[in-house]
Phi, psi and omega in degrees: 000319182291334178295322178295317179295318179299321178293320178295317178296320180297316180295319179293320178296321179302314180294311185291318180295322176300315178295318181297315181296317183286329187252330189251331182282121186257007181292123182291344178288339179284113180275214178279099186251134176238131176277117183264328182198155175226129175245123180246135177294158183298331179273004177060030180267330183225148177225126173263123180250118180267128183238151173242131184239132178276129178137184180278181185299320181296318179294323179296315180297318179296319179296318180294320177297317180295321178293320177298321180292326181270005185298325178296315178297315180297319180296319179293323178293321176297320179298328177287331184269326182250130181275096177231151177296316178224127181282135181299146173290135187257133174230131179260140176219152175288143173261108184274357185297319181295314179295321178296317178296321178295321179295316178295319179299319179295318178297317179296322178297318179295319178297321180294322179291324180293328180289334183274000000 
C-alpha cells in the first residue's frame, strides 16, 4: 500500500518541482532543465529527482550545483503544495538515459549507412 502512495507522491513532486524550477528559481546558472523522473522511498523520507539539462558539460555541472543550492527552497515550495507530514529530502541527479539512447541511435544509424 505504501508503494502506491510513494508513486503518487513521486508523480506529484515531478509535476510541482518542474513548475517550481521553471517559474520560481531565479538562479541564472539553472539552464534548460527537464525533470525526467522522481523516485521516492517507501517511507517518504528521501526523493531522488532525475534531471536532463540542455547544454555542454560545464553548463550541466553549473545547473546541477545551482539546483543543489536551491534544494531547500524547492523543498519548502513542495511542502506548501503537497500536504505531507514531512516533505522528502531532495537530491538531484543527472538522467543519463537520454544521452545513452542518443548514443545507441547514432551507432545504429552508422551501421545502417555502412550496409548501404
